[in-house]
FIFI-796296 format. One record per residue: residue in one letter; x, y, z of N, C-alpha, C, O in turn. Coordinates in steps of 0.2 Angstrom, whole numbers, padded with zeros to 4 digits, always signed. Layout:
% residues N
AXYZXYZXYZXYZ ...
% end
This chain:
% residues 175
M-0214-0144-0055-0214-0140-0061-0212-0144-0067-0207-0147-0067 A-0216-0144-0072-0215-0148-0078-0209-0145-0082-0208-0139-0082 I-0206-0149-0086-0200-0147-0090-0203-0146-0097-0207-0150-0099 T-0201-0141-0100-0204-0140-0107-0201-0145-0112-0195-0148-0111 R-0204-0146-0118-0201-0151-0123-0195-0149-0125-0190-0153-0126 D-0193-0142-0126-0187-0140-0129-0181-0142-0124-0176-0144-0125 K-0183-0141-0117-0178-0142-0112-0177-0150-0112-0171-0152-0111 K-0182-0154-0113-0181-0161-0113-0176-0163-0119-0172-0168-0118 V-0177-0160-0125-0173-0162-0130-0166-0160-0129-0161-0163-0131 E-0165-0154-0126-0158-0152-0124-0155-0157-0119-0149-0158-0120 V-0159-0159-0114-0156-0163-0109-0154-0170-0112-0149-0173-0111 L-0159-0172-0117-0158-0179-0121-0151-0178-0125-0147-0183-0125 K-0150-0173-0128-0144-0172-0132-0138-0172-0128-0133-0175-0130 D-0138-0169-0122-0133-0169-0118-0131-0176-0115-0125-0178-0115 L-0136-0179-0113-0135-0186-0111-0133-0191-0116-0128-0195-0115 E-0135-0190-0122-0132-0194-0128-0125-0193-0129-0121-0198-0130 D-0123-0187-0128-0116-0185-0129-0112-0188-0124-0107-0191-0125 K-0114-0188-0117-0111-0190-0112-0110-0198-0112-0105-0201-0111 F-0116-0201-0114-0116-0209-0115-0111-0211-0120-0108-0216-0120 S-0110-0207-0126-0106-0209-0131-0099-0208-0129-0095-0212-0132 R-0097-0203-0125-0090-0202-0123-0088-0206-0117-0082-0207-0117 A-0092-0208-0113-0090-0211-0107-0088-0219-0108-0091-0222-0112 Q-0083-0220-0104-0080-0227-0104-0084-0231-0099-0085-0237-0099 A-0087-0227-0094-0090-0231-0088-0096-0226-0086-0095-0220-0085 V-0102-0228-0085-0107-0224-0082-0110-0228-0076-0112-0234-0077 Y-0110-0225-0071-0113-0228-0064-0119-0224-0063-0120-0218-0064 F-0124-0228-0060-0130-0225-0058-0130-0225-0050-0129-0230-0047 A-0132-0219-0047-0132-0218-0040-0138-0216-0037-0141-0211-0040 K-0141-0219-0032-0147-0217-0029-0145-0212-0024-0141-0214-0020 Y-0149-0207-0023-0148-0202-0018-0154-0201-0014-0159-0200-0017 N-0153-0201-0008-0159-0199-0003-0157-0195+0002-0152-0196+0006 G-0160-0189+0003-0159-0185+0009-0152-0181+0008-0150-0179+0014 L-0150-0180+0002-0144-0176+0002-0145-0169+0003-0150-0166+0000 S-0142-0165+0007-0143-0158+0008-0140-0155+0002-0136-0158-0002 V-0141-0148+0001-0138-0145-0005-0131-0144-0004-0127-0145-0009 K-0128-0143+0002-0121-0143+0003-0118-0149+0001-0113-0150-0002 E-0121-0155+0003-0118-0162+0002-0118-0163-0005-0113-0166-0008 A-0123-0161-0009-0124-0162-0016-0118-0158-0020-0115-0160-0024 G-0117-0152-0017-0112-0148-0020-0105-0150-0019-0101-0150-0023 D-0104-0153-0013-0098-0156-0011-0096-0162-0016-0091-0163-0018 L-0101-0166-0017-0101-0172-0021-0099-0170-0028-0095-0173-0031 R-0103-0165-0031-0101-0163-0038-0094-0160-0038-0091-0161-0043 A-0092-0157-0033-0085-0154-0033-0080-0159-0033-0075-0159-0037 K-0081-0164-0029-0076-0170-0029-0076-0173-0036-0071-0175-0039 L-0082-0174-0039-0082-0178-0046-0079-0173-0051-0076-0176-0055 R-0081-0167-0051-0078-0162-0056-0070-0162-0056-0067-0162-0061 E-0067-0162-0050-0060-0162-0049-0057-0168-0053-0051-0167-0055 A-0060-0174-0053-0058-0180-0056-0060-0180-0063-0058-0185-0067 G-0063-0175-0066-0065-0175-0073-0071-0179-0074-0072-0182-0080 I-0076-0180-0069-0081-0184-0070-0088-0180-0070-0088-0175-0066 D-0092-0182-0074-0099-0178-0074-0104-0182-0070-0104-0188-0070 Y-0108-0177-0067-0113-0180-0062-0120-0177-0065-0120-0170-0065 V-0125-0181-0067-0131-0178-0070-0137-0181-0067-0137-0187-0066 V-0142-0177-0065-0148-0179-0062-0153-0177-0068-0154-0172-0070 A-0156-0183-0070-0161-0182-0076-0167-0187-0075-0166-0191-0071 K-0172-0186-0079-0178-0191-0079-0175-0197-0081-0171-0198-0085 K-0178-0203-0078-0176-0209-0080-0178-0211-0087-0174-0214-0090 T-0184-0208-0089-0186-0210-0096-0180-0207-0101-0179-0210-0106 L-0178-0201-0099-0173-0198-0104-0166-0202-0104-0163-0203-0109 M-0164-0204-0098-0158-0209-0097-0159-0215-0101-0155-0217-0105 K-0165-0218-0101-0166-0224-0104-0166-0223-0112-0163-0227-0116 L-0169-0217-0114-0169-0216-0121-0162-0214-0124-0161-0216-0129 A-0158-0210-0120-0152-0208-0122-0147-0215-0123-0143-0215-0127 A-0148-0219-0118-0144-0225-0118-0146-0230-0124-0142-0232-0128 K-0153-0230-0126-0155-0234-0131-0153-0230-0138-0151-0234-0142 N-0153-0224-0138-0150-0220-0144-0143-0221-0146-0141-0221-0151 Q-0139-0223-0140-0132-0224-0141-0130-0232-0142-0125-0234-0141 N-0135-0236-0143-0135-0243-0144-0132-0246-0137-0128-0251-0138 L-0133-0244-0132-0131-0247-0125-0137-0252-0123-0142-0251-0125 P-0135-0256-0118-0140-0261-0116-0146-0257-0112-0145-0251-0110 E-0152-0260-0112-0158-0257-0109-0157-0257-0102-0155-0262-0099 L-0158-0251-0099-0157-0250-0092-0163-0253-0088-0169-0251-0090 S-0161-0257-0083-0167-0261-0080-0170-0256-0074-0167-0251-0072 D-0175-0258-0072-0179-0254-0066-0175-0255-0060-0175-0250-0056 E-0171-0260-0059-0167-0261-0053-0161-0256-0053-0160-0253-0048 V-0158-0255-0058-0153-0250-0059-0155-0243-0058-0152-0239-0055 L-0161-0242-0061-0164-0235-0060-0169-0234-0055-0174-0231-0055 E-0168-0238-0049-0173-0238-0044-0172-0231-0039-0167-0229-0037 G-0178-0228-0038-0178-0222-0033-0175-0216-0037-0175-0216-0043 P-0174-0211-0033-0171-0205-0036-0164-0206-0038-0160-0208-0034 I-0163-0205-0045-0157-0208-0048-0153-0203-0051-0155-0198-0054 S-0146-0203-0051-0142-0199-0055-0137-0203-0059-0136-0209-0057 A-0134-0200-0064-0129-0204-0068-0122-0201-0067-0122-0195-0067 V-0117-0205-0066-0110-0203-0065-0106-0205-0071-0106-0211-0072 F-0103-0201-0075-0100-0202-0081-0092-0202-0080-0090-0197-0079 G-0089-0208-0081-0082-0208-0081-0079-0208-0088-0081-0213-0092 Y-0074-0204-0090-0071-0204-0096-0065-0207-0097-0063-0211-0102 D-0060-0206-0092-0053-0209-0092-0053-0215-0088-0050-0220-0090 D-0054-0214-0082-0053-0219-0077-0060-0223-0075-0065-0219-0073 V-0061-0229-0077-0067-0232-0076-0069-0234-0068-0075-0235-0067 V-0064-0234-0064-0065-0236-0057-0066-0229-0053-0070-0230-0048 A-0063-0224-0055-0064-0218-0051-0071-0215-0049-0072-0214-0043 P-0076-0215-0054-0082-0213-0052-0085-0217-0047-0088-0215-0042 S-0085-0224-0047-0088-0228-0042-0084-0228-0035-0088-0228-0030 K-0078-0227-0035-0074-0226-0029-0076-0219-0026-0077-0219-0020 I-0077-0214-0029-0079-0208-0026-0086-0208-0023-0087-0206-0018 I-0090-0211-0027-0097-0212-0024-0097-0216-0018-0101-0214-0013 K-0094-0221-0018-0094-0226-0013-0090-0223-0007-0093-0223-0001 N-0085-0219-0008-0081-0216-0002-0085-0210+0001-0084-0208+0006 F-0089-0207-0004-0092-0201-0001-0097-0202+0004-0097-0198+0009 D-0100-0208+0004-0105-0210+0009-0104-0217+0010-0107-0221+0007 A-0099-0219+0015-0097-0226+0016-0103-0230+0018-0103-0236+0016 K-0107-0227+0022-0113-0231+0024-0118-0232+0019-0122-0237+0020 G-0118-0228+0014-0123-0229+0009-0130-0227+0010-0135-0229+0007 E-0130-0222+0015-0137-0220+0018-0140-0215+0013-0146-0214+0012 K-0135-0210+0011-0138-0205+0007-0136-0206-0001-0140-0204-0005 V-0131-0209-0002-0129-0210-0009-0126-0217-0010-0122-0219-0006 S-0129-0221-0015-0127-0228-0015-0127-0230-0023-0132-0228-0026 L-0123-0234-0025-0122-0236-0032-0128-0241-0033-0129-0245-0028 T-0131-0241-0039-0136-0246-0040-0134-0250-0046-0138-0255-0048 G-0129-0248-0050-0127-0252-0056-0123-0247-0060-0121-0242-0059 G-0123-0250-0067-0120-0245-0072-0119-0249-0078-0121-0254-0080 I-0115-0245-0082-0113-0248-0089-0106-0248-0090-0103-0242-0089 L-0102-0253-0091-0095-0253-0091-0094-0257-0098-0096-0263-0099 E-0090-0254-0102-0088-0257-0109-0094-0259-0112-0094-0265-0115 R-0099-0255-0112-0106-0256-0116-0109-0262-0113-0114-0265-0117 E-0108-0264-0107-0111-0270-0104-0115-0267-0098-0112-0263-0094 L-0121-0270-0096-0124-0268-0090-0121-0272-0084-0120-0278-0085 I-0120-0268-0079-0117-0271-0073-0122-0270-0067-0125-0265-0067 D-0122-0275-0062-0127-0274-0057-0123-0270-0051-0118-0268-0051 K-0127-0270-0045-0125-0266-0040-0118-0269-0037-0114-0266-0035 A-0119-0276-0036-0113-0280-0033-0106-0279-0037-0101-0278-0035 Q-0107-0279-0044-0101-0278-0048-0099-0271-0048-0093-0269-0048 A-0103-0266-0047-0101-0259-0046-0097-0258-0040-0093-0254-0040 L-0100-0261-0035-0096-0261-0028-0090-0264-0028-0085-0262-0025 Q-0089-0269-0032-0083-0273-0033-0078-0268-0036-0072-0268-0034 L-0080-0265-0041-0075-0260-0045-0073-0255-0040-0068-0252-0041 A-0078-0252-0036-0076-0247-0031-0071-0249-0026-0067-0245-0024 S-0070-0255-0025-0065-0258-0020-0058-0259-0024-0053-0260-0020 L-0058-0258-0030-0051-0259-0034-0047-0253-0033-0049-0248-0031 P-0040-0254-0033-0036-0248-0032-0037-0244-0039-0039-0246-0044 S-0035-0238-0038-0035-0233-0044-0030-0235-0049-0026-0239-0048 K-0031-0232-0055-0026-0233-0061-0019-0231-0059-0014-0235-0060 L-0019-0225-0055-0012-0223-0053-0009-0228-0048-0003-0229-0049 E-0013-0230-0043-0010-0235-0039-0008-0241-0042-0002-0244-0040 L-0011-0244-0047-0009-0250-0050-0003-0249-0054+0001-0253-0055 I-0002-0243-0057+0004-0241-0061+0010-0241-0057+0015-0243-0058 A+0009-0238-0051+0014-0237-0046+0016-0244-0043+0022-0246-0043 K+0012-0249-0042+0013-0256-0040+0017-0259-0046+0022-0263-0044 L+0015-0258-0052+0018-0262-0057+0025-0259-0058+0030-0263-0059 V+0026-0253-0058+0033-0250-0058+0038-0252-0052+0043-0254-0053 G+0035-0252-0046+0038-0255-0041+0040-0262-0041+0046-0264-0040 T+0036-0266-0044+0037-0273-0046+0043-0274-0051+0047-0278-0050 M+0042-0270-0056+0048-0270-0061+0054-0268-0059+0060-0270-0061 K+0054-0263-0054+0061-0260-0052+0064-0265-0046+0070-0264-0045 A+0060-0269-0043+0063-0273-0038+0069-0277-0040+0074-0277-0036 P+0069-0281-0045+0075-0285-0047+0081-0281-0048+0086-0283-0046 I+0080-0275-0051+0086-0271-0053+0089-0268-0046+0095-0268-0045 S+0084-0266-0042+0087-0263-0035+0090-0269-0031+0095-0267-0028 G+0088-0275-0032+0091-0280-0028+0098-0282-0031+0103-0283-0028 F+0098-0282-0038+0105-0283-0041+0110-0277-0039+0116-0278-0038 H+0107-0271-0039+0111-0265-0037+0114-0266-0030+0120-0265-0029 G+0110-0268-0026+0112-0269-0019+0117-0274-0018+0122-0274-0014 A+0116-0280-0022+0121-0285-0022+0128-0283-0024+0133-0284-0021 L+0128-0280-0030+0134-0277-0033+0137-0272-0028+0143-0272-0027 H+0133-0268-0025+0136-0263-0021+0139-0266-0014+0144-0264-0012 G+0136-0271-0012+0139-0275-0006+0145-0278-0008+0150-0278-0004 V+0146-0281-0014+0152-0284-0016+0158-0279-0016+0163-0280-0014 M+0156-0273-0020+0161-0268-0021+0163-0265-0014+0169-0264-0013 S+0158-0263-0009+0160-0260-0003+0164-0265+0001+0169-0263+0005 K+0163-0272+0001+0167-0277+0005+0174-0277+0002+0179-0277+0006 F+0175-0276-0005+0181-0276-0008+0185-0270-0006+0191-0271-0004 V+0182-0264-0006+0185-0258-0004+0187-0259+0004+0193-0257+0006 R+0183-0261+0008+0185-0262+0015+0191-0267+0016+0195-0266+0020 T+0191-0272+0012+0197-0277+0012+0203-0273+0010+0208-0274+0014 L+0203-0269+0005+0209-0266+0003+0211-0261+0008+0217-0260+0009 D+0206-0257+0011+0208-0252+0017+0211-0256+0023+0216-0254+0025 A+0209-0262+0024+0212-0266+0030+0219-0268+0028+0223-0268+0032 Y+0220-0270+0022+0226-0273+0020+0231-0267+0020+0237-0268+0022 K+0229-0261+0018+0233-0255+0017+0235-0253+0025+0241-0251+0026 A+0230-0253+0029+0232-0252+0036+0237-0256+0039+0241-0254+0043 T+0237-0263+0037+0242-0268+0040+0248-0266+0037+0254-0268+0040 K+0249-0264+0031+0255-0263+0027+0259-0257+0030+0265-0257+0031 T+0255-0252+0032+0258-0245+0034+0260-0246+0041+0265-0243+0043 E+0258-0251+0045+0260-0252+0052+0266-0256+0052+0269-0258+0057 
% end
């Protein structure tokens, strides 16, 4: 069934808006996804504040061009394709797509746009293997806290040794 011109204009405006707001856009090829699986994927992405759009490749190319983004290659837009828009976390969209179908049989990354630069499939998969922003912040805080915790432990050890020595001395004096 053909899409009307008005509907195409509406989809194009929506894509342009998403391309303009997104910090990262990943393209995912989908083959043989059931309706339930597609709904599950959309739900996981929605929970993370990520948009998932299936649209005509020509509209995606035109929307990217209108937002002064690099030209989308045929390799990136190979097969039935969807666009995944990440607004806050640039790693989360690729991680969710990769983890949704670990074997890559039904959904697989084909590339994307990161910081207004076109990335290929290998780079998108590398980003998917990075820890999330929250995990990196937790590691940083743990690393910053380690010296303070060590210092506290050393001081506590000296103080407790001193108190035990005083207790032992008190015990010998009372006898």
